[in-house]
C-alpha atoms as an extended CHARMM CRD file, in Angstrom:
* protein
*
        92  EXT
         1         1  MET       CA              0.0000000000        0.0000000000        0.0000000000  PROA      1               0.0000000000
         2         2  SER       CA              2.7890000000        2.4010000000        0.7820000000  PROA      2               0.0000000000
         3         3  GLU       CA              4.1290000000        1.9830000000       -2.7450000000  PROA      3               0.0000000000
         4         4  VAL       CA              0.7670000000        3.0180000000       -4.1650000000  PROA      4               0.0000000000
         5         5  LYS       CA              0.7210000000        6.1130000000       -1.9480000000  PROA      5               0.0000000000
         6         6  LYS       CA              4.2570000000        7.0450000000       -2.9980000000  PROA      6               0.0000000000
         7         7  ALA       CA              3.3540000000        6.6140000000       -6.6610000000  PROA      7               0.0000000000
         8         8  ALA       CA              0.2600000000        8.7840000000       -6.1900000000  PROA      8               0.0000000000
         9         9  GLU       CA              2.2930000000       11.4690000000       -4.4140000000  PROA      9               0.0000000000
        10        10  ASN       CA              4.9220000000       11.4100000000       -7.1730000000  PROA      10              0.0000000000
        11        11  THR       CA              2.2790000000       11.8440000000       -9.8670000000  PROA      11              0.0000000000
        12        12  GLU       CA              0.7220000000       14.7400000000       -7.9340000000  PROA      12              0.0000000000
        13        13  LYS       CA              4.1120000000       16.4000000000       -7.5410000000  PROA      13              0.0000000000
        14        14  ALA       CA              4.8780000000       15.8390000000      -11.2170000000  PROA      14              0.0000000000
        15        15  ALA       CA              1.5540000000       17.3950000000      -12.1490000000  PROA      15              0.0000000000
        16        16  LYS       CA              2.1600000000       20.4710000000       -9.9480000000  PROA      16              0.0000000000
        17        17  LYS       CA              5.8000000000       21.1050000000      -10.9300000000  PROA      17              0.0000000000
        18        18  PRO       CA              5.2510000000       22.0850000000      -14.5730000000  PROA      18              0.0000000000
        19        19  GLU       CA              2.4930000000       24.5180000000      -13.6140000000  PROA      19              0.0000000000
        20        20  GLU       CA              4.6550000000       26.1120000000      -10.9410000000  PROA      20              0.0000000000
        21        21  GLY       CA              7.6050000000       26.1460000000      -13.3330000000  PROA      21              0.0000000000
        22        22  LYS       CA              5.5690000000       27.8390000000      -16.0520000000  PROA      22              0.0000000000
        23        23  LEU       CA              4.1470000000       30.3530000000      -13.6230000000  PROA      23              0.0000000000
        24        24  SER       CA              7.5630000000       31.2230000000      -12.2290000000  PROA      24              0.0000000000
        25        25  LYS       CA              8.9420000000       31.6150000000      -15.7640000000  PROA      25              0.0000000000
        26        26  ILE       CA              6.0950000000       33.9310000000      -16.7040000000  PROA      26              0.0000000000
        27        27  LEU       CA              6.5280000000       35.9920000000      -13.5420000000  PROA      27              0.0000000000
        28        28  ALA       CA             10.2950000000       36.1730000000      -14.0700000000  PROA      28              0.0000000000
        29        29  TRP       CA              9.7260000000       37.3060000000      -17.6600000000  PROA      29              0.0000000000
        30        30  PHE       CA              7.4660000000       40.1430000000      -16.5010000000  PROA      30              0.0000000000
        31        31  LYS       CA              9.8990000000       41.0210000000      -13.7330000000  PROA      31              0.0000000000
        32        32  ASN       CA             12.8090000000       41.2890000000      -16.2050000000  PROA      32              0.0000000000
        33        33  LEU       CA             10.7940000000       43.0700000000      -18.9120000000  PROA      33              0.0000000000
        34        34  PRO       CA             11.7910000000       46.6520000000      -17.9770000000  PROA      34              0.0000000000
        35        35  GLN       CA             15.4630000000       45.6470000000      -17.9570000000  PROA      35              0.0000000000
        36        36  LYS       CA             15.1000000000       43.9560000000      -21.3320000000  PROA      36              0.0000000000
        37        37  ILE       CA             13.4770000000       47.0700000000      -22.7760000000  PROA      37              0.0000000000
        38        38  SER       CA             15.9860000000       49.5410000000      -21.3440000000  PROA      38              0.0000000000
        39        39  LYS       CA             19.1350000000       47.5530000000      -22.1730000000  PROA      39              0.0000000000
        40        40  PRO       CA             19.2610000000       48.4360000000      -25.9280000000  PROA      40              0.0000000000
        41        41  PHE       CA             18.7210000000       52.1180000000      -25.1280000000  PROA      41              0.0000000000
        42        42  LYS       CA             21.5420000000       52.0840000000      -22.5730000000  PROA      42              0.0000000000
        43        43  ASN       CA             23.8280000000       50.3840000000      -25.0790000000  PROA      43              0.0000000000
        44        44  MET       CA             22.9060000000       52.9560000000      -27.7110000000  PROA      44              0.0000000000
        45        45  TYR       CA             23.6670000000       55.7910000000      -25.2820000000  PROA      45              0.0000000000
        46        46  TYR       CA             27.1080000000       54.3950000000      -24.4760000000  PROA      46              0.0000000000
        47        47  GLU       CA             27.8950000000       53.8100000000      -28.1510000000  PROA      47              0.0000000000
        48        48  LEU       CA             26.8600000000       57.3560000000      -29.0770000000  PROA      48              0.0000000000
        49        49  LYS       CA             29.2300000000       58.7090000000      -26.4280000000  PROA      49              0.0000000000
        50        50  LYS       CA             32.0880000000       56.9990000000      -28.3180000000  PROA      50              0.0000000000
        51        51  VAL       CA             31.2100000000       58.6580000000      -31.6460000000  PROA      51              0.0000000000
        52        52  THR       CA             33.4680000000       61.4380000000      -32.8730000000  PROA      52              0.0000000000
        53        53  TRP       CA             31.1030000000       64.0070000000      -34.3230000000  PROA      53              0.0000000000
        54        54  PRO       CA             32.3050000000       66.1940000000      -37.2210000000  PROA      54              0.0000000000
        55        55  SER       CA             32.9550000000       69.8690000000      -36.7000000000  PROA      55              0.0000000000
        56        56  LYS       CA             30.5500000000       72.4580000000      -38.1080000000  PROA      56              0.0000000000
        57        57  HSD       CA             32.8990000000       73.2360000000      -41.0050000000  PROA      57              0.0000000000
        58        58  LYS       CA             33.2730000000       69.5610000000      -41.9840000000  PROA      58              0.0000000000
        59        59  LEU       CA             29.5270000000       68.9990000000      -41.6830000000  PROA      59              0.0000000000
        60        60  ILE       CA             28.7840000000       71.8730000000      -44.0730000000  PROA      60              0.0000000000
        61        61  THR       CA             31.4950000000       70.6870000000      -46.4790000000  PROA      61              0.0000000000
        62        62  TYR       CA             30.1970000000       67.1160000000      -46.5410000000  PROA      62              0.0000000000
        63        63  SER       CA             26.5940000000       68.2880000000      -46.9290000000  PROA      63              0.0000000000
        64        64  ILE       CA             27.4860000000       70.4560000000      -49.9290000000  PROA      64              0.0000000000
        65        65  LEU       CA             29.4480000000       67.5840000000      -51.4360000000  PROA      65              0.0000000000
        66        66  VAL       CA             26.5050000000       65.1830000000      -51.0820000000  PROA      66              0.0000000000
        67        67  LEU       CA             23.9820000000       67.6850000000      -52.4710000000  PROA      67              0.0000000000
        68        68  SER       CA             26.1980000000       68.4940000000      -55.4650000000  PROA      68              0.0000000000
        69        69  PHE       CA             26.6800000000       64.7770000000      -56.1960000000  PROA      69              0.0000000000
        70        70  MET       CA             22.9080000000       64.2490000000      -56.0220000000  PROA      70              0.0000000000
        71        71  LEU       CA             22.3700000000       67.1450000000      -58.4380000000  PROA      71              0.0000000000
        72        72  PHE       CA             25.0100000000       65.7540000000      -60.8210000000  PROA      72              0.0000000000
        73        73  MET       CA             23.4820000000       62.2690000000      -60.7440000000  PROA      73              0.0000000000
        74        74  GLY       CA             20.0010000000       63.7320000000      -61.2740000000  PROA      74              0.0000000000
        75        75  VAL       CA             21.2160000000       65.4720000000      -64.4230000000  PROA      75              0.0000000000
        76        76  VAL       CA             22.9530000000       62.3060000000      -65.6770000000  PROA      76              0.0000000000
        77        77  ILE       CA             19.8920000000       60.1260000000      -65.0600000000  PROA      77              0.0000000000
        78        78  GLY       CA             17.6230000000       62.7580000000      -66.6030000000  PROA      78              0.0000000000
        79        79  LEU       CA             19.7780000000       62.8820000000      -69.7590000000  PROA      79              0.0000000000
        80        80  LEU       CA             19.8060000000       59.0810000000      -69.9700000000  PROA      80              0.0000000000
        81        81  ASP       CA             16.0270000000       59.0400000000      -69.5990000000  PROA      81              0.0000000000
        82        82  MET       CA             15.5650000000       61.6720000000      -72.3000000000  PROA      82              0.0000000000
        83        83  GLY       CA             17.9080000000       59.7630000000      -74.6130000000  PROA      83              0.0000000000
        84        84  ALA       CA             16.1010000000       56.4800000000      -74.0120000000  PROA      84              0.0000000000
        85        85  SER       CA             12.7310000000       58.1710000000      -74.6220000000  PROA      85              0.0000000000
        86        86  ALA       CA             13.9830000000       59.7020000000      -77.8890000000  PROA      86              0.0000000000
        87        87  LEU       CA             15.3130000000       56.3050000000      -78.9760000000  PROA      87              0.0000000000
        88        88  ILE       CA             11.9640000000       54.6260000000      -78.2210000000  PROA      88              0.0000000000
        89        89  LYS       CA             10.1200000000       57.3250000000      -80.2320000000  PROA      89              0.0000000000
        90        90  LEU       CA             12.4510000000       56.7500000000      -83.2110000000  PROA      90              0.0000000000
        91        91  LEU       CA             11.8490000000       53.0120000000      -83.1080000000  PROA      91              0.0000000000
        92        92  MET       CA              8.0790000000       53.3830000000      -83.0000000000  PROA      92              0.0000000000
C-alpha cells in the first residue's frame, strides 16, 4: 500500500511542478521586462558617447558635397532618360 501512496504522491508532484515552473517563468519574464526594454537604449547611449562628431565646417562641407553629387546624378539620369525616350520614339 505504501508503494501506491508514494506513486500517487509522485504523480501529484509531477503534475504540480510544470504549472509552478511555467508560472515562475512567466513571472520572471514580466519582472525582467523593464530591464530587457531599457538595455538596448543604454547600449545605444554608451555607443553614441564613443562617436566622434564632425565639426561644423566639416559637416557643411560634406553636406554640400553630397547635395552636389545628387544634383550631378540627377542630371545624368535625366539625360539618360531623355535619350532612351527619344530612342523609343524613333523606333516606334
